[in-house]
Each structure stands twice: as C-alpha cells, then as structure tokens.
C-alpha positions in Angstrom: 10.7 -3.2 9.8 8.8 -3.4 12.9 7.3 0.2 13.0 6.2 0.0 9.3 3.7 -2.5 10.5 2.5 -0.3 13.3 -0.7 2.0 13.2 -1.6 4.7 15.8 -5.0 6.1 16.2 -7.6 7.5 18.3 -9.9 5.3 19.9 -13.6 5.6 20.9 -16.5 3.4 22.2 -16.4 1.4 19.0 -13.2 0.1 20.2 -14.3 -1.1 23.6 -14.2 -4.8 22.8 -10.5 -4.5 21.5 -9.5 -2.4 24.5 -11.1 -5.3 26.9 -9.1 -7.9 25.1 -6.0 -5.8 25.2 -6.4 -5.1 29.1 -7.3 -9.0 29.6 -4.1 -10.1 27.9 -2.1 -8.0 30.4 -0.1 -10.1 32.9 -1.0 -9.5 36.5 2.1 -7.1 37.1 1.0 -5.1 34.0 -2.5 -4.9 35.3 -1.1 -3.6 38.6 0.9 -1.1 37.0 -1.9 0.2 34.8 -4.6 0.1 37.5 -2.7 0.4 40.8 -4.0 -3.0 41.8 -4.5 -6.2 40.2 -7.9 -6.5 38.7 -9.4 -9.8 37.9 -11.0 -10.5 34.3 -14.5 -9.6 35.2 -13.5 -6.5 37.0 -11.6 -5.4 33.9 -14.4 -6.0 31.7 -16.7 -4.2 33.9 -14.2 -1.1 34.0 -14.2 -1.0 30.2 -18.0 -1.3 30.2 -18.3 1.8 32.4 -16.0 4.0 30.5 -17.1 7.6 29.9 -15.7 7.7 26.4 -17.2 11.1 25.7 -15.3 12.7 28.6 -11.9 10.9 27.9 -9.3 10.8 25.2 -7.9 7.5 24.0 -5.2 6.5 21.5 -4.3 2.9 20.5 -1.7 1.0 18.5 -2.2 -2.0 16.5 -0.4 -4.1 13.9 -1.5 -3.1 10.6 -4.4 -5.5 9.5 -4.9 -6.9 12.9 -7.8 -6.1 15.1 -6.2 -6.6 18.5 -4.5 -3.5 20.3 -1.0 -3.8 21.3 -1.0 -0.6 23.1 -3.4 2.0 24.6 -3.3 5.3 26.3 -6.0 7.0 28.2 -6.3 10.7 29.3 -9.0 11.4 31.7 -9.9 14.8 32.8 -8.2 15.4 36.3 -9.9 19.0 36.9 -7.3 21.8 37.3 -4.4 19.0 37.5 -4.8 18.5 33.7 -5.2 15.0 32.4 -4.6 11.7 34.2 -2.5 9.3 32.2 -3.1 5.6 31.8 -0.9 3.5 29.5 -0.4 0.0 28.6 1.7 -2.0 26.3 1.5 -5.8 25.4 4.5 -7.6 26.5 5.9 -8.5 23.2 5.8 -4.8 22.1 7.6 -3.3 25.3 11.0 -1.8 25.0 10.4 -0.6 21.4 9.3 2.9 21.7 5.6 2.2 21.3 4.6 3.9 24.6 6.8 6.9 23.7 5.0 7.1 20.4 1.6 6.8 22.0 2.6 9.8 24.3 3.7 11.8 21.3 0.5 11.1 19.5 -1.8 12.3 22.4 0.3 15.4 23.0 0.2 16.5 19.4 -3.8 16.0 19.1 -5.1 17.4 22.2 -5.3 21.0 23.4 -3.1 20.4 26.4 -1.3 23.8 26.3 -3.9 25.2 28.8 -3.8 22.2 31.2 -1.2 21.8 34.2 0.1 18.8 32.4 -0.4 15.1 32.7 -0.5 13.1 35.9 0.5 9.6 36.1 -0.7 8.4 39.4 0.8 5.0 39.1 4.2 6.4 38.4 5.7 3.6 36.4 9.4 4.1 35.8 8.7 3.6 32.0 6.7 6.7 31.8 9.3 8.7 33.3 11.8 7.6 30.6 9.4 8.2 27.9 8.7 11.8 29.2 12.3 12.5 29.3 12.7 11.2 25.8 10.1 13.7 24.8 11.8 16.4 26.4 9.1 16.7 29.1 9.9 17.6 32.7 8.8 15.0 35.4 8.1 16.0 38.9 6.4 14.2 41.9 3.8 15.6 43.9 1.0 14.2 46.1 -1.1 13.2 42.9 1.9 11.3 41.5 4.2 12.1 38.7 3.5 15.4 37.0 4.7 15.4 33.4 4.9 18.9 31.7 5.7 20.1 28.1 8.8 21.7 27.0 8.9 25.3 26.4 7.5 24.9 22.9 4.4 23.3 24.1 3.0 19.8 23.8 3.0 20.0 20.0 6.8 19.6 20.0 6.6 16.0 21.2 6.3 14.4 17.6 9.3 16.3 16.3 11.4 15.4 19.3 10.7 11.8 18.8 11.4 11.9 15.2 15.0 13.2 16.0 15.9 9.9 17.8 
C-alpha cells in the first residue's frame, strides 16, 4: 500500500538541502501556489538559505528509505494571527491525502491552542478541502484564509483523519 511506504516527521536546518530539491522540483504553477508568485531556481535556493529555522516549524513527508521530500509543510509565526501556513506536495503524490496528513501532524505537535489559528495567505482550494476533512472551520479575511480547530482543539486532527 502507498501509505505504508510514507514517513512523516519534523524538519530542521539539517533538511535544507532536501527542502531545496523538493521546491525546485515543483512545476511553475505549484511554485506560484506555494509562494504567491513563480520564483526562479536561484530565488528558491536563496529563500531556503535564508530560512529562520529556529522561529518556524516544519514537517516533511518522504518515501521510506528515500532522501527526497515528497511534501513539506511550513508554519511561520504570524504574530497575533497565529501561524502562516505554507504547504507543497510533489505532483505524483497529490490527491492522495498527503497534504491533509501533514496538516494533521503539525496540529498534533504544536501548542496551537493559544493561537488564533492558521493563515493560508495563498488560499489554494486544496487547503480549504484539507481543513474541512480535518473538521476545521475556514473563513476568509484580509490576510487570506483562516483555519481554526474544532471545539476539541488542534489535537483532534489526527483522530479525525483516522476516521476517514
């Protein structure tokens, strides 16, 4: 089964090279969806080099035994707005629940209960579907789409995902 070969885990600065390769492999439309505009290769690598890893939280997905990421989720502090969400999934892995699994993993391992929620500035339609699968509410405001947990809090995301 496809899922049995997938590993999810936290990323840190040691994974910068793998993250760079993952982002470079995204087609122009996916780069635009991730960054809000299409970055060239050098701009992507520069962005990765300048990441403030200590202030952000990252999760990745890869095929067991392979060094390349097939998905990456970034949460960057957004002040009182909570956390800004960035998410990318390699084309062959899209539509299989990987993005939803990354969102659930992030929600279970962060103290997001005190935050206003997650903000998705780019507002990709897939993120809205993922949030609904997890039982989160989604609303639009000037910052983008705001994702909020169900009444039980962010930690319920994993159990909701297991029920599907």
